[in-house]
N, C-alpha and C positions, 0 to 999 in steps of 0.2 A: 240492703234492709237488717238484715237479721242483727248484723255487727250494730247498728245505729240503736235499734232496741235493746241491746244489751248496755250497750255505756249507757243510755238515758236510764235505765232501770239500777243499774250495779257501779258504773264509773263516780269518780268523785271529780271528774271535772262541774265547771260552770253552768254549763250549758245541764246535765245530771242534777245537780242540786237544786237549778229551778224549775226542772220539770218536775221534781217529789214534790218540793210546796207547792205547785200546782194542784197534785192529785190528792195534797194533804190539807189544801182547801177546798178543793172537792166533794173529799166525804166529809169536811165539818158542815157544809153548805148540805149535803142530801140528808144529815141530821136532823138540822134545821128546818129544811123541806118537811119531813116524814111529819114532824112533830109542830109545824103552823097548820097545814092543808087537811090536820084530824079536826079542825075548828070549821072547815067549811062544806058543804059539798061537794063532789069528787066531779065535777064540769069537765066541761069536753076541751077547755083550756088548761086544767089539770094534767087530765089523762094523757095530753099531748107534752108535757113538761115530762112525765113518770117517762114515756117511749124513749123521749130523749134522753133520759140519766138513767136508764135502762142500758141504749145503745151506748154511751159511755162507756158503764160499766164491763157490757160486751167487750169491747176494745180494748179495755184494759186488760181484761179476763185470758183474752184472745193474747195478746202477746204476751203476758208473763208466761203463759203454756206455752207457745213460738222458742222462748230462750231459756227454758229450765232443760238442764240438764238430763232430771230423772222424773219422765214425763205419768211412769207409773203412780206413785208418789206423789205426782199435784193434785189428782186428785181425790186425794183423802186429808187436805190440811185442811186444818178448821176454817183457815181463811177464804177458800177458795171455796171451800161448801157453805158460806156463808156469802158469798159473791152468785154463786150457784141459785141458791134460793129467793137470794135480793133481787135477781134475774129475771125469776119466773115471776116473783110479785109486781114489777115492774112494767113489763113487756106484756102482762097480762091484764088489761083493766078489765076485761070481756068479762073476769071472773067476780066483778064488784069488791065490796068489803071483805068478800069471805077471806080474799088472799091478803088483804090490807095488813094485816100485823107480821107477815112475811119479811115486811119491809123494814122492822126494828133490829132483825139480824143485820143487816146491815154496820150498825155500829159495832160489830165484832172486828169489821177494818180497819176501826182504829185503833186496837190492837197494833194493827202492821203498820204502821206510822211510828211504833216504838224506835225501828232500827233507824230515823232520821234523827234521833236525840242526840247523837256525840258530833252532828252539823248545827241542830240547832244551840249548842253551848260554845260553838265556833261563834255564829251568828247571834248571837244574842246572851247579855253578860247575865240576863233572871235566871238563863239557862244551867249557864255556869257555874253561879254561886248559890243555886235554888233546887238543884237536880233534882232530890228525893224530895222538895215540896211538891214539885211539877208532877214527879212520877208518881208520887201516895195523891195528886187531885184527879188527876188521868184516871187510874183507876177506881178512886170514887165515882166519877161523873158519869164515866163507862159501864158501870156497874147500875148508876140510878139510872140511866135512858137504857138499859135493856131490860132492870125490873119494871118501868113504866110500860115500854111498851107492854110486856109480858102480862101484865093488870089490867092494861086496857083490852088486848085481845081477847081474852078471857071472859073479862068482867060485861063491858059495854054492851056486850046483846043480851045478857039474867043480869044487870044490875044498875036499879033505874040510877042508883047514888054515882057514877060513872059515867059522863056523856062524853068525854074526852080526855085528852093528853092529861090538861091542869088540873081534873081529878083523878087521876089513876097519879100523876106524879104528887098531889098532894096526900094522897093515901102511902105513895111509896117513903116519900121524908116523913108521914107522921111516925110512921114503922119502922124507920129505920134506926130514929132516933129515941125511940121507946114511948116516944111521945104518948100516942095510944088514946087520943080525942074519942071512937070508936063511933064517931059520926057516921062514918064509912065501914062497911064492915063488908068482904070478901064475899062471895055465897059460893057453894060448892064445895068441893075436900079438893081440886086443881090452886081454889083460889088460896084457901089457907094453911096449902103445899106452900105456894110463893111467898106468903106473909112470913113462913117460917124460915127461908131461905133468906130471905128480904132480914129479919132479924138477925140469925145468927153470921152469914157474910157482909151485912150490911153493918151494924156496929162494929165488928171486926175492920173495917177499912176504914169508916168513920176513926175509928179509935186512933188509926194510923199515921193520917193526916194531923192529930188532932199530937200524936207527938213529937211529930216533926214540924209543927210549929212554933212547938211554945220548950223544945225542949234547945239548951245554948246552941249557938251553930257553930255547925261542922266544917270542915273542908275533908273533900276527898283525894286523898292521896296515899297510895298503900305502900307503905315502908317493904326496901328490900330487905329486910332481916328477919323479920316476923309476919309479914303480912297484915300487921292492922290497917285498916283503908280508912278511919275517919279519926282527924284532927284538929284541934284549934285554929282557927285562921292564923296565928302566928305564931303556931310553933315552931320551935327548931329542930327539938328532938324528939321520938316515937316515945311517947308515954310509957308504954309495953315495954320494950326493950332496951332507949336511951341511944338507940344508933339517930345518929344526923338525917334529915329528910329532907329534903328540897321541895318547900311547896311553890307551885308555880301561881303567884301569887302580883296583883296591881298595886298592891298598898291598902291600907286602912282606910276607911274611909271616914 
């Protein structure tokens, strides 16, 4: 069993890639579930789904612990800490909404899926040709979701203007884009500090996405001589040192 788990999580076999895609889909579905259920009362059915999701996270957590060669360091990794917090929030419906905000920490698990980028580039053309755009978009979306969850968690009980994730998302986006309509204002010191974080880091991520969207298309191919990584799609020589480069391409559209 130990070897089977190691193969599923670390090998390059077809079965391992399918398994990791399933985990990626589960992470995305979990994030969507957290958002959607914020609009409805937490009924018995939703609590049962919470428990089912929590048990899947437990199984994944235990499996990764069993195959990890550095078991002490395992407990200090950010993605594993995020999983532990998520497990508590999903498996403790008895705590009610008091622990509901902890579910947003599960979003940090999406960062762990960045290791699948190389395989996504193999399987999907869009990842091969637009890697920087995809990575910048993921960074922005993850940040946006985490900040929305934190705003919702800290404001929903003290701010009448924020009743669900839609209100929190609206405030986060208007703050991130520096639009600042002012119709929703955070209460308390924590709310204001979160707004500062959104403005500083969110604008940076937003500008990074705009940069990779509107600059001339480049392809990633590291020059053996000088190390320049980005080149024009039809380049034959490195613009930095003039060395002949060999860009793996399927041809121009």
